[in-house]
C-alpha positions in Angstrom: -8.6 -16.8 17.0 -9.3 -16.3 20.7 -11.2 -13.0 21.1 -10.2 -10.5 23.7 -12.3 -7.7 25.2 -11.1 -5.3 22.5 -12.3 -7.6 19.7 -15.7 -8.0 21.2 -16.2 -4.4 22.3 -17.8 -1.4 20.6 -15.6 1.6 20.0 -17.0 5.2 20.2 -14.8 7.9 18.7 -14.8 11.2 20.4 -13.5 14.3 18.7 -12.8 16.2 21.9 -13.0 19.7 20.5 -16.6 19.1 19.5 -18.0 16.7 22.1 -18.8 18.6 25.2 -17.6 22.0 26.6 -17.5 22.1 30.4 -15.8 25.4 30.8 -17.8 27.8 28.5 -14.8 28.3 26.2 -16.6 27.2 23.1 -14.2 24.2 22.8 -14.9 20.7 24.1 -12.6 19.4 26.8 -11.6 16.3 28.9 -13.9 17.1 31.8 -16.7 17.5 29.2 -16.1 13.8 28.2 -16.1 12.8 31.9 -19.5 14.4 32.3 -20.9 12.2 29.6 -19.5 8.8 30.6 -22.9 7.6 31.9 -24.4 8.5 28.6 -21.9 6.3 26.8 -22.5 3.4 29.3 -26.2 3.6 28.6 -25.5 3.6 24.9 -23.8 0.2 25.4 -20.3 1.5 24.4 -17.2 -0.4 25.6 -14.2 1.6 24.4 -13.7 5.3 24.0 -11.3 6.5 21.3 -10.2 10.1 21.9 -8.8 12.0 19.0 -5.5 13.8 19.8 -5.4 15.8 23.1 -1.7 16.4 23.2 -0.1 19.9 23.1 -0.4 21.3 19.6 -0.5 24.5 17.6 -3.6 23.0 15.9 -2.6 23.5 12.3 -4.4 20.1 11.7 -6.6 20.0 14.8 -4.2 18.2 17.1 -2.6 15.8 14.5 0.4 18.1 14.7 1.8 17.3 18.1 4.3 19.6 19.8 4.6 17.7 23.0 3.6 14.0 23.4 3.7 14.2 27.2 1.6 17.3 27.7 -2.2 17.7 27.5 -3.3 20.7 25.4 -4.3 23.5 27.6 -7.6 23.9 25.7 -8.6 20.4 26.7 -7.5 20.5 30.4 -4.7 19.0 32.3 -3.0 15.7 32.9 -4.9 15.5 36.2 -8.2 15.9 34.2 -7.1 13.0 31.9 -6.2 10.8 34.9 -9.6 11.5 36.4 -11.3 10.6 33.1 -9.5 7.3 33.0 -10.4 6.5 36.6 -14.1 7.4 36.2 -14.2 5.5 32.9 -12.7 2.4 34.4 -15.1 2.5 37.4 -17.9 2.2 34.8 -16.3 -0.7 32.9 -15.2 1.6 30.0 -11.8 1.5 28.4 -10.0 4.5 26.9 -7.6 4.6 24.0 -5.7 7.7 22.8 -4.9 8.8 19.3 -1.1 8.5 18.8 0.5 10.4 15.9 3.9 8.7 15.4 4.5 9.5 11.7 5.1 13.2 12.1 5.3 16.0 14.7 4.5 19.7 14.6 7.2 22.1 13.4 6.8 23.5 16.8 8.1 20.3 18.5 11.4 20.8 20.2 12.9 18.0 18.1 12.1 19.8 14.9 13.1 23.2 16.1 16.5 21.8 17.0 16.8 19.7 13.8 16.2 22.8 11.7 19.1 24.7 13.2 22.0 22.9 11.6 22.9 19.7 9.7 25.0 18.6 12.6 22.4 19.0 15.3 21.8 15.7 17.2 18.1 15.9 16.3 18.7 16.4 12.6 18.3 12.8 11.8 14.9 12.7 13.6 13.4 14.0 10.3 13.9 13.3 6.6 16.0 16.0 4.8 17.1 16.1 1.2 19.2 18.5 -0.9 17.3 20.4 -3.6 17.0 19.0 -7.1 19.4 20.3 -9.7 17.0 23.1 -10.6 16.7 24.1 -6.9 13.3 22.6 -6.5 12.1 19.7 -4.3 14.0 16.4 -4.3 11.2 14.6 -6.1 7.6 15.1 -7.3 5.9 13.6 -4.2 2.6 15.2 -3.3 1.1 15.9 0.1 -2.2 14.2 1.1 -3.5 17.7 1.5 -2.4 19.1 -1.8 0.8 20.7 -3.0 4.4 19.3 -2.8 5.4 17.0 0.1 8.6 18.9 0.6 9.3 22.3 2.1 12.5 24.3 1.8 14.3 25.4 5.0 16.5 28.4 4.4 18.4 27.8 7.7 20.2 24.8 6.2 19.4 25.0 2.5 17.6 21.6 2.4 14.0 20.3 2.1 12.2 18.3 4.7 9.5 15.7 3.9 5.9 16.2 5.1 3.3 13.8 3.6 0.6 16.1 5.2 0.9 19.9 5.8 4.2 21.7 5.9 3.6 22.1 9.6 3.8 18.3 10.0 7.3 17.1 9.2 7.6 13.3 8.9 9.8 11.5 11.5 12.6 9.3 10.3 11.8 5.9 11.7 15.0 4.5 10.3 16.6 6.2 13.3 16.4 3.9 16.3 16.4 6.9 18.6 13.1 8.1 17.0 11.5 4.7 17.5 12.5 4.6 21.1 11.1 8.0 21.7 7.7 6.9 20.5 7.9 3.7 22.5 8.7 5.7 25.6 5.6 7.9 24.9 3.4 4.8 24.6 4.7 3.3 27.8 4.3 6.5 29.6 0.6 6.7 28.9 0.0 3.0 29.3 1.5 3.2 32.8 -1.0 6.0 33.6 -4.0 3.8 32.8 -4.6 4.2 29.0 -6.0 1.0 27.5 -4.3 1.3 24.1 -3.8 3.5 21.0 -5.4 4.2 17.7 -2.2 4.8 15.7 -2.5 7.5 13.1 -1.3 6.6 9.5 0.7 3.7 10.9 1.3 2.2 7.5 3.5 5.2 6.5 6.2 4.8 9.1 8.5 3.0 6.8 9.5 5.0 3.8 10.8 3.8 0.4 14.2 5.3 0.8 15.1 5.6 -2.9 12.5 8.5 -3.1 12.0 8.0 -6.8 9.6 10.2 -8.7 6.1 8.9 -8.8 4.3 8.2 -12.1 2.2 11.3 -12.8 -0.4 9.0 -14.4 -0.9 7.0 -11.2 -4.0 7.9 -9.2 -3.3 9.1 -5.7 -4.7 6.0 -4.2 -2.1 3.9 -6.0 0.6 6.4 -5.1 -0.2 5.8 -1.5 -0.2 2.0 -1.8 3.0 1.9 -3.9 5.1 4.8 -2.7 4.0 6.1 0.7 2.6 3.1 2.6 3.7 -0.5 3.2 7.4 0.4 3.2 10.2 -2.2 3.3 10.7 -2.1 7.1 7.1 -1.5 8.3 6.6 -5.0 9.7 10.0 -4.9 11.4 9.1 -1.6 13.1 5.6 -2.8 14.2 6.9 -6.1 15.6 9.5 -4.1 17.5 6.8 -1.8 18.8 4.8 -4.8 20.0 7.8 -6.3 21.8 8.9 -3.1 23.4 5.5 -1.8 24.4 2.5 -4.0 24.0 3.6 -7.6 24.6 2.8 -7.9 28.3 0.0 -5.4 28.5 -3.8 -5.8 28.7 -4.1 -3.2 26.0 -4.4 -3.0 22.2 -3.3 -1.2 19.1 -5.7 -0.2 16.3 -3.8 0.9 13.2 -5.1 3.4 10.7 -4.6 1.4 7.5 -4.0 4.0 4.9 -2.9 2.1 1.7 -3.6 -1.3 3.2 -5.4 -3.8 1.0 -7.2 -7.1 1.9 -4.3 -8.9 0.4 -1.6 -7.4 2.6 -3.6 -6.7 5.7 -2.9 -10.1 7.3 0.8 -9.1 7.5 -0.3 -6.4 9.9 -2.9 -8.2 12.0 -2.2 -11.9 12.0 -2.1 -12.5 15.7 0.9 -14.9 15.3 3.0 -12.1 13.8 2.7 -9.9 16.9 2.3 -6.5 15.2 -1.1 -4.7 15.4 -4.2 -6.0 17.1 -6.6 -4.7 14.4 -6.6 -2.6 11.3 -8.9 0.3 10.5 -9.1 0.1 6.7 -10.5 2.7 4.4 -12.2 0.6 1.7 -15.7 1.1 3.3 -15.2 4.8 3.8 -13.8 5.4 0.3 -15.9 2.9 -1.6 -17.4 5.7 -3.7 -14.2 7.8 -3.9 -12.4 6.8 -7.1 -9.3 8.9 -6.4 -9.0 12.1 -4.5 -11.2 13.6 -1.8 -13.5 15.8 -3.9 -13.5 15.7 -7.7 -13.5 11.9 -8.1 -16.6 10.9 -6.2 -19.1 8.5 -7.8 -22.6 7.5 -7.0 -22.9 5.0 -4.1 -22.8 1.4 -5.4 -24.1 -1.3 -3.1 -22.7 -4.2 -5.1 -19.2 -2.7 -4.8 -19.7 -2.3 -1.1 -20.7 -6.0 -0.7 -17.6 -7.0 -2.6 -15.5 -4.9 -0.2 -17.0 -6.6 2.9 -16.5 -10.1 1.3 -12.8 -9.4 0.6 -12.1 -8.1 4.1 -13.9 -11.1 5.6 -10.9 -13.1 4.5 -8.6 -11.1 6.8 -10.6 -12.4 9.8 -10.7 -15.9 8.5 -6.9 -15.8 8.3 -6.4 -15.1 12.0 -6.6 -11.3 11.8 -9.0 -8.6 12.9 -10.5 -5.5 11.4 -12.5 -2.4 12.3 -15.8 -1.6 10.6 -17.0 2.1 10.3 -19.0 4.3 8.0 -17.7 7.5 9.5 -15.0 9.3 11.4 -13.4 12.7 11.9 -12.0 12.7 8.3 -15.2 12.0 6.4 -18.6 13.5 5.9 -21.5 12.2 8.0 -22.4 8.6 7.3 -26.2 9.1 6.9 -25.6 11.9 4.4 -23.1 9.8 2.4 -24.6 6.3 2.5 -28.2 6.8 3.6 -31.0 9.3 2.9 -30.8 12.3 5.2 -34.0 13.8 3.8 -37.0 11.6 3.3 -35.7 8.5 5.1 -33.3 10.1 7.6 -34.4 7.9 10.6 -34.9 4.7 8.6 -31.6 4.9 6.8 -29.6 5.8 9.9 -31.0 2.7 11.6 -30.4 0.5 8.6 -26.7 1.6 8.4 -26.0 0.7 12.1 -27.7 -2.6 11.6 -25.2 -3.5 8.9 -22.2 -2.3 10.9 -23.4 -4.1 14.0 -23.8 -7.4 12.2 -20.4 -7.4 10.3 -17.5 -9.5 11.5 -15.0 -7.3 13.3 -15.0 -4.5 15.8 -17.7 -1.9 15.4 -16.5 1.8 15.5 -19.1 4.5 16.0 -18.3 8.2 15.5 -19.9 10.7 17.9 -23.2 12.0 16.8 -24.0 9.1 14.4 -26.1 7.6 17.1 -28.6 10.5 16.7 -28.2 10.7 12.9 -26.2 13.9 12.7 -26.0 15.1 9.1 -23.7 17.1 6.9 -23.7 20.8 7.6 -24.1 23.5 4.9 -21.4 26.1 4.3 -22.5 29.2 2.4 -19.1 30.9 2.2 -15.5 29.7 1.9 -14.8 31.9 4.9 -16.7 29.3 7.0 -14.2 26.5 6.1 -12.1 25.4 9.0 -10.5 22.2 7.8 -7.0 22.7 6.3 -7.6 20.0 3.6 -10.8 21.8 2.4 -9.1 25.2 2.5 -6.2 23.9 0.4 -8.6 22.4 -2.1 -10.6 25.6 -2.4 -7.4 27.8 -2.7 -5.9 25.5 -5.4 -9.2 25.5 -7.3 -9.2 29.3 -7.2 -5.9 29.2 -9.0 -6.5 26.4 -11.5 -10.2 27.3 -11.9 -11.1 23.6 -12.6 -14.5 24.2 -11.0 -16.7 27.3 -10.4 -16.5 28.7 -6.9 -20.0 27.4 -6.1 -19.2 23.9 -7.4 -16.1 23.8 -5.3 -18.0 24.8 -2.2 -20.7 22.2 -3.0 -18.0 19.5 -3.2 -16.7 20.6 0.2 -20.2 20.5 1.6 -20.7 17.0 0.3 -17.3 15.5 1.3 -15.5 17.9 3.6 -14.2 17.0 7.0 -15.9 19.9 8.8 -19.1 18.0 8.3 -18.0 15.5 11.0 -16.6 18.2 13.3 -19.6 20.3 14.1 -20.4 20.2 17.8 -22.4 17.4 19.3 -26.1 18.1 19.4 -27.2 17.4 23.0 -30.4 19.3 23.2 -32.4 22.1 21.5 -31.1 24.9 23.7 -28.8 27.6 22.4 -25.5 26.1 21.1 -27.1 22.7 21.1 -26.2 22.1 24.7 -22.6 21.6 23.6 -21.6 24.9 25.3 -23.1 28.1 26.7 -21.3 30.3 24.2 -20.5 30.4 20.6 -18.6 27.3 19.6 -15.3 27.1 17.8 -17.1 25.7 14.8 -20.7 26.6 14.0 -23.4 24.1 15.3 -25.4 22.5 12.5 -28.7 24.4 12.1 -30.8 21.3 12.5 -29.8 20.8 16.1 -33.3 21.7 17.3 -34.8 18.7 15.5 -31.8 16.3 15.8 -30.5 16.0 19.4 -29.9 13.6 22.2 -32.6 14.9 24.5 -35.4 14.6 22.1 -34.4 11.0 21.1 -33.4 9.5 24.5 -36.8 8.3 25.6 -38.4 8.0 22.2 -38.8 4.3 21.2 -39.0 5.4 17.5 -35.7 7.4 17.5 -32.4 6.6 16.0 -30.7 6.8 19.4 -33.1 4.3 21.0 -32.5 1.9 18.2 -28.7 2.2 18.6 -29.0 1.3 22.3 -31.1 -1.7 21.4 -28.9 -3.1 18.6 -25.7 -2.6 20.6 -27.3 -4.4 23.5 -28.1 -7.3 21.2 -24.5 -7.3 19.9 -23.3 -7.8 23.4 -25.5 -10.8 23.9 -24.9 -12.5 20.6 -21.4 -13.2 19.4 -22.8 -14.3 16.0 -23.3 -10.6 15.3 -19.5 -9.9 15.1 -17.8 -13.3 14.8 -19.4 -16.0 12.6 -19.4 -17.7 9.2 -21.2 -15.6 6.7 -23.1 -16.5 3.6 -24.2 -13.7 1.3 -27.3 -14.0 -0.8 -28.4 -11.9 -3.9 -24.9 -10.5 -4.3 -25.6 -8.7 -7.6 -28.8 -7.1 -6.4 -28.2 -3.3 -6.5 -30.5 -2.4 -3.6 -30.8 -5.2 -1.1 -28.1 -6.8 1.1 -29.0 -10.2 2.6 -26.8 -12.6 4.5 -26.8 -15.5 6.8 -24.4 -15.7 9.8 -23.7 -18.8 11.9 -21.3 -19.8 14.6 -21.2 -22.9 16.8 -24.3 -21.8 18.8 -26.4 -19.4 16.8 -27.6 -18.3 13.4 -29.1 -15.0 12.2 -30.5 -13.7 9.0 -30.0 -10.0 8.0 -32.2 -8.2 5.5 -31.2 -4.6 4.4 -32.8 -2.4 1.8 -30.4 0.4 0.6 -33.0 2.2 -1.5 -36.0 4.5 -1.2 -38.0 1.9 -3.1 -39.9 -1.1 -1.9 -37.9 -4.3 -2.6 -39.0 -7.9 -2.6 -36.7 -10.7 -1.5 -37.2 -14.4 -2.1 -38.3 -16.1 1.1 -38.7 -19.7 0.1 -35.5 -20.9 1.9 -37.0 -19.9 5.3 -40.2 -21.9 5.2 -39.1 -24.9 7.1 -37.3 -23.1 9.9 -38.4 -21.6 13.2 -37.2 -18.0 13.7 -37.9 -14.8 15.6 -37.3 -11.2 14.8 -34.5 -9.7 17.0 -34.8 -6.2 15.7 -36.6 -4.4 12.9 -36.4 -0.7 12.2 -40.0 -0.6 11.1 -43.1 -1.6 13.1 -44.2 -4.1 10.4 -42.9 -7.2 8.6 -44.6 -7.7 5.2 -44.1 -11.3 4.1 -45.9 -14.3 2.8 -44.9 -17.9 2.0 -42.9 -16.8 -1.0 -41.2 -13.5 -0.3 -40.5 -10.7 2.1 -41.3 -7.2 1.1 -38.8 -4.6 2.5 -39.9 -1.0 3.0 -37.5 1.8 2.0 -34.3 1.5 4.0 -35.8 -1.3 6.1 -33.5 -3.5 8.2 -34.4 -6.8 9.9 -32.4 -9.2 11.9 -33.9 -12.6 12.5 -32.7 -15.4 14.8 -33.1 -18.9 13.5 -34.2 -21.2 16.4 -33.2 -24.6 15.0 -30.3 -26.3 13.4 -29.5 -24.9 10.0 -26.8 -26.0 7.7 -25.2 -23.2 5.7 
């Protein structure tokens, strides 16, 4: 498949509320992003993904949109956004916006009109059902955030569907007028210089219209795959979106692939089908989550992770494209989940970005990961901001499945607030994010983990990020090459060869706090050089290579090698 700029580039996700406050409000904003564009250029970023900035009552931090054409006052103005786009483009950066087409806010004018009467012209913009015979919800569907997926509206005596909070009613994509409204929104922003969209929960747009009850014994992940996602018209809708919006544009769509599997992903991203340009799947992020956000989390398993990467490699081999990420605004911090944020904080953070940088596909970095930001620590449920975590805590208070402390510990380990604490720019008050108290408390470790301390330090995580992202720009083999994995069943080491028509690299990763030894015989007859190493030493002899805890090494083979 011919690669475009968006296949080759590195995406940096910005959560605007927590990135940089330019006004002293305690909330990040658009001009705050503009102030940091040179930082992103120096980091070797290519594409900025900005989480929702549209007008919203913020019941789910912007993912409940009340006006797709208006910028939220707390973030700035449309002029501020146009200035950001202009300044980004001057620096060779592209900007994509977060589009939320599956649902709106209950405060959107469409929904306020739809709720008034069954004959209102906007009624069919949403999904309404009569109560069940007992007066309850039409079926037993559950929300992603807990509780029923239906809310009763007394104004018309019917329930409306919301797969997320009750403040986020699902749009009815069966209605051509709804689809055209969303296409108009997309064209509006593309005409103003936006370079594409990350499309929120895009796989949920087509609903299974029989609305049968779900099997209570199914895990929630299977419920998503079988009932909520991959509906019968999803590919018709996405092809239509491509034809009406994206076909003649130098822009791209990245779909959030909730419920997508390696088997059905090619239907979404095969370039010949003209639907999405790439899919952001969740198998990496959820590899240790059996089912459910909190109470079904297992120990990290490297062999399982390697299997996930191997399966998703097939999507690329079949003319499609994927996004690779260990973190985003919906998950806890990657170094706290997959690395060791205590004894080997620096080493494991570097090791994780080495893996992501050398996987086939587009690399997606979440803000703050480049300095190794870690999970925060809540000491009281009153400190919880995220609605998903609040719902979990409140439901647990009723069913008492866990003690209050255990429930809070689960939120500390997996909750979304971990990723939303303000960016740690320096060790001054409020971490340089703002000059006043921020909307969400700054992580207390900001005095030791921040951009200023790491920028010029060759041993820092940030310095390492800049180096490896620079290498990724120079070597296509990092993100587009044949791959041959070695030692697949080893529980601690991850070793693979990558080769394209011009280059070959070898990647050695140790996912443990122990020293690990790797057979080295196969390298004896080849000339190679180390491109990057997160330690200052390379311990090897003629037989093996000894990896330090969380060590990562990328070697370039300098002569022909037949995989």
